[in-house]
MIKOLZA-68051 format. One line per field, with one value per atom (N, C-alpha, C, O, CB): residue number from 0; residue in three letters; atom name; x, y, z. Coordinates in Angstrom, 1 decimal. Each point is the difference from the previous one (the first is absolute). Glycine has a CB too. Layout:
REM residues N
n	NUM|... .
res	ALA|... .
atom	CA|... .
xx	X|... .
yy	Y|... .
zz	Z|... .
REM end
This chain:
REM residues 89
n	0|0|0|0|0|1|1|1|1|1|2|2|2|2|2|3|3|3|3|3|4|4|4|4|4|5|5|5|5|5|6|6|6|6|6|7|7|7|7|7|8|8|8|8|8|9|9|9|9|9|10|10|10|10|10|11|11|11|11|11|12|12|12|12|12|13|13|13|13|13|14|14|14|14|14|15|15|15|15|15|16|16|16|16|16|17|17|17|17|17|18|18|18|18|18|19|19|19|19|19|20|20|20|20|20|21|21|21|21|21|22|22|22|22|22|23|23|23|23|23|24|24|24|24|24|25|25|25|25|25|26|26|26|26|26|27|27|27|27|27|28|28|28|28|28|29|29|29|29|29|30|30|30|30|30|31|31|31|31|31|32|32|32|32|32|33|33|33|33|33|34|34|34|34|34|35|35|35|35|35|36|36|36|36|36|37|37|37|37|37|38|38|38|38|38|39|39|39|39|39|40|40|40|40|40|41|41|41|41|41|42|42|42|42|42|43|43|43|43|43|44|44|44|44|44|45|45|45|45|45|46|46|46|46|46|47|47|47|47|47|48|48|48|48|48|49|49|49|49|49|50|50|50|50|50|51|51|51|51|51|52|52|52|52|52|53|53|53|53|53|54|54|54|54|54|55|55|55|55|55|56|56|56|56|56|57|57|57|57|57|58|58|58|58|58|59|59|59|59|59|60|60|60|60|60|61|61|61|61|61|62|62|62|62|62|63|63|63|63|63|64|64|64|64|64|65|65|65|65|65|66|66|66|66|66|67|67|67|67|67|68|68|68|68|68|69|69|69|69|69|70|70|70|70|70|71|71|71|71|71|72|72|72|72|72|73|73|73|73|73|74|74|74|74|74|75|75|75|75|75|76|76|76|76|76|77|77|77|77|77|78|78|78|78|78|79|79|79|79|79|80|80|80|80|80|81|81|81|81|81|82|82|82|82|82|83|83|83|83|83|84|84|84|84|84|85|85|85|85|85|86|86|86|86|86|87|87|87|87|87|88|88|88|88|88 .
res	MET|MET|MET|MET|MET|THR|THR|THR|THR|THR|THR|THR|THR|THR|THR|LEU|LEU|LEU|LEU|LEU|LYS|LYS|LYS|LYS|LYS|ARG|ARG|ARG|ARG|ARG|HIS|HIS|HIS|HIS|HIS|HIS|HIS|HIS|HIS|HIS|ALA|ALA|ALA|ALA|ALA|PRO|PRO|PRO|PRO|PRO|GLY|GLY|GLY|GLY|GLY|MET|MET|MET|MET|MET|PRO|PRO|PRO|PRO|PRO|PRO|PRO|PRO|PRO|PRO|GLU|GLU|GLU|GLU|GLU|VAL|VAL|VAL|VAL|VAL|TYR|TYR|TYR|TYR|TYR|ASP|ASP|ASP|ASP|ASP|GLN|GLN|GLN|GLN|GLN|ALA|ALA|ALA|ALA|ALA|ASN|ASN|ASN|ASN|ASN|ALA|ALA|ALA|ALA|ALA|SER|SER|SER|SER|SER|VAL|VAL|VAL|VAL|VAL|ALA|ALA|ALA|ALA|ALA|GLU|GLU|GLU|GLU|GLU|SER|SER|SER|SER|SER|GLU|GLU|GLU|GLU|GLU|LEU|LEU|LEU|LEU|LEU|ASN|ASN|ASN|ASN|ASN|ALA|ALA|ALA|ALA|ALA|ASP|ASP|ASP|ASP|ASP|GLY|GLY|GLY|GLY|GLY|PHE|PHE|PHE|PHE|PHE|VAL|VAL|VAL|VAL|VAL|ALA|ALA|ALA|ALA|ALA|HIS|HIS|HIS|HIS|HIS|TYR|TYR|TYR|TYR|TYR|GLY|GLY|GLY|GLY|GLY|PHE|PHE|PHE|PHE|PHE|VAL|VAL|VAL|VAL|VAL|GLU|GLU|GLU|GLU|GLU|ASP|ASP|ASP|ASP|ASP|ASP|ASP|ASP|ASP|ASP|GLY|GLY|GLY|GLY|GLY|GLY|GLY|GLY|GLY|GLY|ILE|ILE|ILE|ILE|ILE|THR|THR|THR|THR|THR|VAL|VAL|VAL|VAL|VAL|ILE|ILE|ILE|ILE|ILE|GLU|GLU|GLU|GLU|GLU|ILE|ILE|ILE|ILE|ILE|TRP|TRP|TRP|TRP|TRP|GLU|GLU|GLU|GLU|GLU|SER|SER|SER|SER|SER|LYS|LYS|LYS|LYS|LYS|ALA|ALA|ALA|ALA|ALA|GLN|GLN|GLN|GLN|GLN|HIS|HIS|HIS|HIS|HIS|ASP|ASP|ASP|ASP|ASP|LYS|LYS|LYS|LYS|LYS|TRP|TRP|TRP|TRP|TRP|PHE|PHE|PHE|PHE|PHE|GLU|GLU|GLU|GLU|GLU|PRO|PRO|PRO|PRO|PRO|THR|THR|THR|THR|THR|VAL|VAL|VAL|VAL|VAL|ARG|ARG|ARG|ARG|ARG|PRO|PRO|PRO|PRO|PRO|LEU|LEU|LEU|LEU|LEU|LEU|LEU|LEU|LEU|LEU|PRO|PRO|PRO|PRO|PRO|PRO|PRO|PRO|PRO|PRO|ASN|ASN|ASN|ASN|ASN|THR|THR|THR|THR|THR|PRO|PRO|PRO|PRO|PRO|GLU|GLU|GLU|GLU|GLU|PRO|PRO|PRO|PRO|PRO|GLU|GLU|GLU|GLU|GLU|PHE|PHE|PHE|PHE|PHE|TRP|TRP|TRP|TRP|TRP|GLU|GLU|GLU|GLU|GLU|ILE|ILE|ILE|ILE|ILE|ARG|ARG|ARG|ARG|ARG|SER|SER|SER|SER|SER|SER|SER|SER|SER|SER|ARG|ARG|ARG|ARG|ARG|THR|THR|THR|THR|THR|LYS|LYS|LYS|LYS|LYS .
atom	N|CA|C|O|CB|N|CA|C|O|CB|N|CA|C|O|CB|N|CA|C|O|CB|N|CA|C|O|CB|N|CA|C|O|CB|N|CA|C|O|CB|N|CA|C|O|CB|N|CA|C|O|CB|N|CA|C|O|CB|N|CA|C|O|CB|N|CA|C|O|CB|N|CA|C|O|CB|N|CA|C|O|CB|N|CA|C|O|CB|N|CA|C|O|CB|N|CA|C|O|CB|N|CA|C|O|CB|N|CA|C|O|CB|N|CA|C|O|CB|N|CA|C|O|CB|N|CA|C|O|CB|N|CA|C|O|CB|N|CA|C|O|CB|N|CA|C|O|CB|N|CA|C|O|CB|N|CA|C|O|CB|N|CA|C|O|CB|N|CA|C|O|CB|N|CA|C|O|CB|N|CA|C|O|CB|N|CA|C|O|CB|N|CA|C|O|CB|N|CA|C|O|CB|N|CA|C|O|CB|N|CA|C|O|CB|N|CA|C|O|CB|N|CA|C|O|CB|N|CA|C|O|CB|N|CA|C|O|CB|N|CA|C|O|CB|N|CA|C|O|CB|N|CA|C|O|CB|N|CA|C|O|CB|N|CA|C|O|CB|N|CA|C|O|CB|N|CA|C|O|CB|N|CA|C|O|CB|N|CA|C|O|CB|N|CA|C|O|CB|N|CA|C|O|CB|N|CA|C|O|CB|N|CA|C|O|CB|N|CA|C|O|CB|N|CA|C|O|CB|N|CA|C|O|CB|N|CA|C|O|CB|N|CA|C|O|CB|N|CA|C|O|CB|N|CA|C|O|CB|N|CA|C|O|CB|N|CA|C|O|CB|N|CA|C|O|CB|N|CA|C|O|CB|N|CA|C|O|CB|N|CA|C|O|CB|N|CA|C|O|CB|N|CA|C|O|CB|N|CA|C|O|CB|N|CA|C|O|CB|N|CA|C|O|CB|N|CA|C|O|CB|N|CA|C|O|CB|N|CA|C|O|CB|N|CA|C|O|CB|N|CA|C|O|CB|N|CA|C|O|CB|N|CA|C|O|CB|N|CA|C|O|CB|N|CA|C|O|CB|N|CA|C|O|CB|N|CA|C|O|CB|N|CA|C|O|CB|N|CA|C|O|CB|N|CA|C|O|CB|N|CA|C|O|CB|N|CA|C|O|CB|N|CA|C|O|CB|N|CA|C|O|CB .
xx	-2.4|-1.1|0.0|0.2|-1.6|1.2|0.0|-1.1|-1.1|2.0|-0.6|-0.8|-0.3|0.8|0.1|-2.2|-0.4|-0.2|-0.6|-0.5|1.7|-0.2|-0.8|0.2|2.0|-3.1|-0.7|0.2|-0.2|-1.6|2.3|0.3|-0.5|0.5|1.6|-3.2|-0.6|0.4|0.0|-1.9|2.4|0.4|-1.0|0.3|2.2|-3.6|-1.0|0.6|0.8|-2.6|1.5|0.5|1.5|0.4|-2.2|2.5|1.4|0.1|-0.5|1.2|-0.1|0.1|0.8|1.0|-1.2|-0.2|0.8|1.5|0.8|-2.9|2.4|1.4|0.8|1.2|-2.0|0.2|0.6|0.3|1.1|-2.2|0.1|0.2|1.1|0.9|-3.3|2.4|1.0|1.4|0.9|-2.6|1.9|1.3|0.4|1.2|-1.6|-0.5|0.3|0.3|0.9|-2.3|0.6|0.1|1.4|0.6|-3.1|2.9|1.2|1.2|1.0|-2.0|0.9|1.1|0.2|1.1|-1.5|-0.7|0.1|0.0|0.2|-1.3|0.9|-0.2|1.2|-0.3|-1.1|2.6|1.1|0.2|0.2|0.9|-1.3|0.1|-1.1|0.3|0.6|-2.1|-1.1|0.3|-0.2|-1.4|2.1|0.3|1.0|0.0|-0.5|1.4|1.0|-0.3|0.8|0.8|-2.8|-0.4|-0.3|-0.7|-0.2|1.3|-0.4|-1.5|-0.6|2.8|-2.7|-1.4|-0.9|-1.2|1.6|0.1|-0.8|-0.4|0.9|0.2|-2.4|-0.4|-0.5|0.4|-1.0|-0.3|-0.6|-0.6|-0.3|-0.3|0.6|-0.6|-0.9|0.4|1.7|-3.3|-0.9|-0.5|-0.4|-0.3|0.8|-0.6|-0.9|0.2|1.9|-3.2|-1.0|-0.7|-0.1|-0.2|-0.3|-0.8|-1.4|-0.6|2.1|-2.1|-1.3|-1.0|0.5|0.3|-2.1|-0.9|0.0|-0.3|-1.2|2.0|0.1|1.3|0.2|-1.5|2.1|1.2|1.2|1.1|-2.5|1.2|1.1|0.6|-0.4|-0.7|2.1|0.8|-0.3|0.0|1.8|-1.9|0.0|1.1|0.2|-2.7|3.2|1.1|-0.4|-0.5|2.2|-1.6|-0.2|1.4|0.7|-3.2|2.9|1.2|-0.1|-0.9|2.1|-0.3|0.0|1.4|1.0|-2.6|1.6|1.2|0.0|-1.1|1.3|1.0|0.0|-0.5|-0.5|2.4|-1.7|-0.6|-0.1|0.6|0.5|-2.0|-0.2|1.2|0.4|-2.8|3.1|1.2|1.1|0.7|-1.2|0.6|1.0|-0.4|0.8|-0.3|-1.8|-0.5|0.3|0.6|-2.4|1.5|0.2|1.4|0.4|-2.4|2.9|1.5|0.4|0.9|-0.5|-0.9|0.4|-0.8|0.6|-0.1|-1.8|-0.9|0.3|0.0|-1.7|1.8|0.2|1.1|-0.2|-0.7|2.1|1.1|0.0|0.6|0.7|-1.9|0.2|-1.2|0.2|1.2|-2.6|-1.2|-0.7|-0.4|0.1|0.2|-0.8|0.5|-0.9|0.6|1.6|0.4|-0.5|0.0|2.0|-2.3|-0.5|-1.4|-0.5|2.4|-2.7|-1.5|-0.5|0.6|-0.7|-0.9|-0.6|-0.6|-0.4|-0.1|0.5|-0.6|-1.5|-0.7|2.2|-1.9|-1.3|-0.4|-1.1|0.5|1.6|-0.2|-0.5|0.7|1.1|-2.9|-0.5|1.0|0.8|-3.2|2.3|0.8|-0.3|-1.2|1.4|0.7|-0.3|-0.8|0.0|2.1|-2.8|-0.8|0.8|0.6|-2.9|2.2|0.7|-1.0|-0.8|3.0|-2.0|-0.7|0.9|0.9|-3.1|2.1|0.7|-0.6|-1.3|1.9|0.2|-0.5|-0.3|0.9|0.4|-2.5|-0.4|0.3|0.4|-2.2|1.6|0.3|0.3|-0.4|-1.0|2.2|0.3|0.2|0.3|0.7|-1.1|0.2|0.6|-0.5|-1.4|2.9|0.5|0.3|0.1|0.9|-0.9|0.2|1.4|0.4|-2.8 .
yy	-10.9|0.3|1.4|0.9|-2.7|2.1|1.3|0.8|-0.4|-0.4|2.1|0.8|1.3|0.7|-1.7|1.5|1.3|0.9|-0.5|-0.5|2.2|0.9|1.2|0.5|-1.2|1.2|1.2|0.9|-0.4|-0.7|2.3|0.9|1.4|0.6|-1.9|1.7|1.3|1.0|-0.3|-0.8|2.3|1.0|1.2|0.8|-1.5|0.7|1.1|1.4|0.2|-1.8|2.5|1.4|0.2|1.1|-0.9|-1.2|0.2|0.8|-0.5|-1.7|3.3|0.8|-0.8|-0.6|2.8|-2.1|-0.7|0.4|-0.8|0.7|1.4|0.4|-0.7|-0.3|2.5|-2.5|-0.7|-1.4|-0.6|2.0|-2.1|-1.3|0.0|-0.9|0.4|1.4|0.1|0.1|-0.7|1.8|-0.3|0.1|-1.3|-0.4|2.9|-3.1|-1.2|-1.1|-0.8|1.4|-0.7|-1.0|0.1|-1.0|1.0|1.2|0.2|-0.4|-0.5|2.3|-1.6|-0.3|-1.5|-0.4|2.6|-3.0|-1.4|-0.9|-1.2|1.7|0.1|-0.8|-0.9|-1.2|3.1|-1.4|-0.9|-1.1|-1.2|3.1|-1.6|-1.0|-1.1|-1.2|2.9|-1.3|-0.9|-0.9|-1.2|2.8|-1.0|-0.8|-1.1|-1.0|3.0|-1.8|-0.9|-0.9|-0.9|2.5|-1.4|-0.8|-1.4|-0.3|2.4|-3.1|-1.4|-0.1|0.4|-1.2|0.2|-0.4|1.1|-0.2|-1.1|2.5|1.0|-0.4|-0.5|2.3|-1.5|-0.3|1.2|0.3|-2.6|3.1|1.1|1.1|-0.4|-1.1|2.7|1.1|0.9|0.3|-0.3|0.3|0.9|1.0|-0.4|-1.3|3.0|1.0|0.9|0.4|-0.5|0.5|0.8|0.9|-0.4|-1.3|2.8|0.9|-0.5|-0.2|2.2|-2.1|-0.4|1.3|1.1|-3.1|1.7|1.1|0.9|1.2|-2.7|0.9|0.8|0.8|0.7|-2.4|1.7|0.8|-0.8|0.5|1.5|-3.1|-0.8|-0.9|0.0|0.0|-0.7|-0.8|-1.5|-0.3|2.1|-2.6|-1.5|-0.6|0.4|-0.4|-0.9|-0.7|-1.5|-0.6|2.3|-2.3|-1.4|-0.6|0.6|-0.3|-1.3|-0.6|-1.6|-0.5|2.5|-2.6|-1.4|-0.4|0.5|-0.7|-0.8|-0.5|-1.5|-0.6|2.6|-2.6|-1.5|-0.5|-1.2|1.2|0.8|-0.4|1.2|1.0|-3.3|2.2|1.1|0.2|1.1|-1.6|-0.6|0.2|0.8|0.8|-3.1|2.1|0.8|1.4|0.9|-2.9|2.3|1.3|0.7|1.1|-1.8|0.0|0.6|0.3|1.0|-2.3|0.4|0.2|1.3|0.7|-3.2|2.8|1.2|1.3|1.0|-2.4|1.2|1.1|0.6|1.3|-2.4|0.3|0.6|1.0|1.0|-3.2|1.8|1.0|1.1|1.1|-2.9|1.6|0.8|1.0|1.2|-3.0|1.3|0.8|0.5|1.2|-2.4|0.4|0.3|1.4|0.8|-3.3|2.8|1.3|1.2|1.1|-2.3|1.0|1.1|0.3|1.0|-1.6|-0.3|0.1|1.0|0.2|-2.5|3.1|0.9|-0.7|-1.2|2.8|-1.0|-0.6|-0.4|0.6|0.7|-2.4|-0.5|-0.6|-0.2|1.8|-1.9|-0.7|-1.4|-0.7|2.1|-1.8|-1.3|-1.1|0.2|0.6|-2.0|-1.1|-0.5|0.1|-0.7|0.1|-0.6|-1.3|-0.7|1.7|-1.4|-1.2|-1.0|0.5|0.7|-2.5|-0.9|-1.2|-0.4|1.0|-1.1|-1.2|-0.9|0.5|0.8|-2.6|-0.9|-0.1|0.0|-1.4|1.5|0.0|-1.5|-0.8|3.0|-2.4|-1.3|-0.2|-1.1|1.0|1.1|-0.1|1.4|1.0|-3.1|2.2|1.3|-0.3|-1.1|2.1|0.1|-0.1|1.4|1.0|-2.7|1.7|1.2|-0.2|-1.1|1.7|0.5|-0.1|0.5|0.0|0.4 .
zz	-8.5|-0.9|-0.4|0.8|0.3|-2.4|-0.5|0.6|0.2|-2.4|2.6|0.8|-0.7|-0.6|2.6|-1.9|-0.5|1.3|0.9|-3.0|2.0|1.1|-0.5|-1.1|2.2|-0.2|-0.3|1.2|1.2|-2.6|1.2|1.1|-0.4|-0.9|1.6|0.1|-0.3|1.1|1.2|-2.3|0.7|0.9|-0.2|-0.9|0.9|0.7|-0.2|0.2|1.0|-0.2|-1.7|0.2|-0.4|0.1|1.6|-2.1|-0.3|-1.3|-1.0|2.2|-1.2|-1.3|-1.0|0.4|0.9|-2.6|-1.0|0.0|-0.3|-1.1|1.7|0.0|1.1|-0.2|-0.7|2.0|1.1|-0.4|0.2|1.5|-2.4|-0.5|-1.0|0.0|0.4|-1.4|-1.0|0.6|-0.5|-1.1|2.6|0.6|0.7|-0.2|0.5|0.5|0.7|-1.1|0.2|1.8|-3.0|-1.0|-0.7|-0.2|-0.1|0.0|-0.7|0.9|-0.5|-0.8|2.6|0.9|0.3|0.4|0.6|-1.3|0.3|-1.2|0.0|2.1|-3.3|-1.2|-0.3|-0.3|-0.6|0.9|-0.3|1.0|-0.4|-0.7|2.3|1.1|-0.2|0.1|1.5|-2.0|-0.2|-1.2|0.1|1.0|-2.1|-1.2|0.2|-0.6|-0.7|2.3|0.3|1.2|0.4|-1.3|1.5|1.2|-0.4|-1.0|2.1|-0.3|-0.2|0.1|0.9|0.1|-2.1|0.0|-0.6|-0.2|2.2|-2.3|-0.6|-1.5|-0.7|2.2|-1.8|-1.4|-0.7|-1.1|1.8|-0.1|-0.6|1.0|1.1|-3.1|1.5|0.9|-0.9|-1.2|2.7|-1.0|-0.7|1.1|1.0|-2.7|1.4|0.9|-0.7|-1.2|2.5|-0.6|-0.7|1.1|1.2|-3.0|1.3|0.9|0.0|-1.0|0.5|1.7|0.3|-0.1|0.0|1.4|-1.4|0.0|1.2|0.0|-1.4|2.5|1.3|0.0|1.0|0.2|-2.3|0.0|0.5|-0.1|0.3|0.5|0.5|-1.1|-1.1|3.3|-1.8|-0.9|0.4|1.2|-1.5|-0.7|0.2|-0.8|-1.2|1.5|0.3|-0.6|0.0|0.9|-0.1|-2.0|-0.2|-0.4|-0.9|0.2|1.4|-0.3|-0.1|0.7|0.4|-1.8|-0.1|0.5|-0.4|-1.5|2.9|0.6|-0.1|0.1|1.4|-1.5|0.0|1.4|0.0|-1.6|2.6|1.3|0.9|-0.2|0.0|1.2|0.9|0.9|0.3|-0.3|0.3|0.8|-0.7|0.6|0.4|-2.3|-0.8|0.0|0.1|-1.5|1.2|0.0|1.4|0.0|-1.6|2.6|1.4|0.3|0.5|0.2|-1.2|0.3|-0.7|0.5|-0.4|-1.3|-0.7|0.6|0.2|-2.3|2.2|0.4|1.3|0.1|-1.5|2.4|1.4|0.1|0.6|0.3|-1.3|0.2|-1.1|0.2|0.9|-2.3|-1.1|-0.2|-0.2|-0.9|1.2|-0.3|1.3|0.1|-2.2|3.1|1.2|0.6|0.4|0.1|-0.4|0.5|-0.8|0.5|0.5|-2.3|-0.8|0.0|-0.5|-1.0|2.1|0.0|1.0|1.1|-1.8|0.4|0.9|1.2|-0.1|-1.8|3.1|1.1|-0.3|-0.7|2.3|-0.9|-0.1|-1.4|-0.3|2.0|-2.5|-1.3|0.3|0.8|-2.0|0.6|0.3|-0.4|-0.9|0.6|0.9|-0.4|-1.4|-0.4|2.9|-3.2|-1.3|0.2|1.0|-2.0|-0.1|0.0|-1.0|-1.0|1.6|-0.3|-0.9|-0.3|0.8|0.3|-2.3|-0.5|-0.7|-0.8|0.6|0.3|-0.8|-1.4|-0.1|2.1|-3.0|-1.4|-0.4|0.0|-0.6|0.2|-0.4|-1.5|-0.4|2.1|-2.5|-1.4|-0.5|0.5|-0.9|-0.7|-0.6|-1.5|-0.5|2.6|-2.9|-1.4|-0.4|0.4|-0.8|-0.5|-0.5|-1.5|-0.5|2.7|-2.9|-1.4|-0.3|-1.2|0.7 .
REM end
C-alpha cells in the first residue's frame, strides 16, 4: 500500500538538512518504491520531510542504511500513514 512519511527533526539547521539531502538524493531517486520527497523548515527552526513510497518496507530498506546514520542524536522516529487517495496535476 502506498505510504506517506512525515519525519520532523526539531532544531536541525537547514544547512545540515541541505548537506544530508544532497548526499542521498541520487540514491533515493534510484531506490525501489520511491515516489516523492518534500523538505521544509518548520516554525521551530527544525526540518520536516514528507515522502511518498510504494510501501513502508521499501522505505525502511533504503532509509536505515542510507539516512539513519546521518541523523542527529535523539531525532524522533518518522510517522507513516497508508494513503487512501491522492490527486496530482
